[in-house]
N, C-alpha and C positions, 0 to 999 in steps of 0.2 A: 751769577760767581757759583753759588749753589751748588744749583744743575750738573756744574763742568764738575765741586769737588766729590759731587757724589759719583759721576759716570767715576773717577779715580776710585775710590772706595773704592768701589764694586769688581771695577776690573784686579784692580789687589787682593778683594778677597780671593773670586775664584783663580787666580792664580798660585797663592799659598792654596789653595784646599788642593789643585793638580803637581804643585810642587809637591807638599806631600805626600801624597798617594804615589807619586815617582822614587820617592824615595823610598833606601829599603831601610829595616832593622835592625839590630845591634846584634842578630842572633842569626844576619844572613851569610856570614863566611863560614859557617858551617857545613852549605850546600859546595862551599870550592873546596874543601878540603874531601868530600866524598867525590870530586869525578868535575864539575861543572867547574875549573880555574877559569875560565876563558868564559868567565860571566859580569868580567868588570874593563874588558878589552876595550869596550868601546870611548872612557876616560883615561886612558891611562892605568900605569901599575898602579895608582892610589887609590885610586874610581875618582866615582862622582858624590865622592865625601864633601869633601871641601867648599867642592865649585855650588852645588845645589844648598850646600850650609849658607854660605852665603849673600847667593837671590834669593833664599828664603828670609833671610834677616832681612834682609833692605826690603823683603815686599814688607816682610810686619811692620818696621819703622813707618814707610808711608801710610798703609793700614789704620797704627798711632794717631801717629801726626795726622787722618783726616777723619780721622773720629775726631781728634780732640777741635777740629778745627767744624766741620756740619755742627755741631756739641757748644760751639759759640754763636757761628752763625742763626743757629734756629734760636738758641735762650735771647739773644738782639732782636730779634721778629718779635719774638712774644713778647716780649720789655713795647716795640714800640705799639705794638697791640695794644694794648694796657690802656696807652694814654688817646684811644679815639674819642674825640668833640663830638657827641650828637647836634645835630643839625634841629636850628629853633619851628614851629610849626609855623606855617605859613598863612596868617586871617585870622579870627580870632579863637582866640587860644580856651575863651571863657567860655564858647557855646556849649551850653545845653541842648543835648535829644530829648524832645518832646515822648512820655514814656504814657502807651496806656494802659488802661485799666485791665484791659481785655490780655494784655505780656504779657501779667506781672501772676506768677505762680501763684495756687493756695499751699497756703500752708502745711505742713501734714498734720493728717489723722483730718482734717476737715474738709467735707464735701463740697467738690468743686458748683456751683451754679452755671445751668446750661441755659443761653439766652435766647 
């Protein structure tokens, strides 16, 4: 479920980036005043502003919804991970490993005896 929502989230983010780059700014109509009046003929006389704006708003809603869903799922998984119970060791848990005197390091400042 997490991966499916994450894929939708990434696709929505990439689509929003593409749509924002395709849209023209507020000052783009100035070019039409100086002779390039046919710049908006593909989407009709009103231009592509309303269509692209509605698609961008819809994708923004999808993006924020998936962001909240991913945050909720991730926080729930972290809470479940904190409740992990460690297994009890098998066998004699009170066993002490023998330590030979040669494996104990000498205290600092004292010479090491060689045998």
